[in-house]
C-alpha positions in Angstrom: -15.0 -19.3 30.7 -15.5 -22.5 32.7 -16.7 -21.8 36.3 -13.9 -23.8 37.9 -11.3 -21.7 36.0 -13.0 -18.5 37.0 -13.1 -19.5 40.6 -9.4 -20.5 40.6 -8.5 -17.1 39.1 -10.6 -15.4 41.6 -8.8 -17.2 44.5 -5.4 -16.5 43.0 -6.2 -12.8 42.7 -7.6 -12.6 46.2 -4.4 -14.1 47.6 -2.3 -11.6 45.7 -4.4 -8.7 47.1 -4.2 -10.1 50.6 -0.4 -10.3 50.3 -0.2 -6.7 49.0 -2.4 -5.5 51.8 -0.3 -7.1 54.5 2.9 -5.5 53.4 3.5 -2.1 55.1 3.9 0.9 52.9 7.2 2.6 53.1 7.7 6.2 51.9 10.9 8.1 51.5 11.2 11.2 53.7 10.9 13.5 50.7 7.5 11.9 49.8 6.3 12.5 53.3 7.3 16.2 53.1 5.7 16.5 49.7 2.4 15.0 51.0 2.4 17.4 54.0 3.2 20.4 51.8 0.4 19.4 49.4 -2.2 19.1 52.2 -1.1 22.4 53.7 -1.6 24.1 50.3 -5.0 22.5 50.0 -6.0 23.7 53.5 -4.7 27.2 52.6 -6.7 27.2 49.4 -9.9 26.2 51.2 -9.4 28.9 53.8 -8.9 31.5 51.0 -11.9 30.3 49.1 -14.2 30.4 52.1 -13.2 33.8 53.5 -16.1 36.1 54.4 -16.8 38.4 51.5 -15.3 36.2 48.8 -18.5 34.3 48.1 -20.0 34.7 44.7 -23.1 36.8 44.6 -26.4 35.0 44.4 -28.3 35.4 41.2 
């Protein structure tokens, strides 16, 4: 590929990425609830996994 073409494509893609980064993300309320529920389940799982007495015995 010719260096000038490669550079032009790079600049075009960089401009697209800047435009995408500048637009704010909007989420539907159900997505926000789903995300919060997911993180709550992750936290609960981590608490259950790190309970005293639940660690695997050392070999």
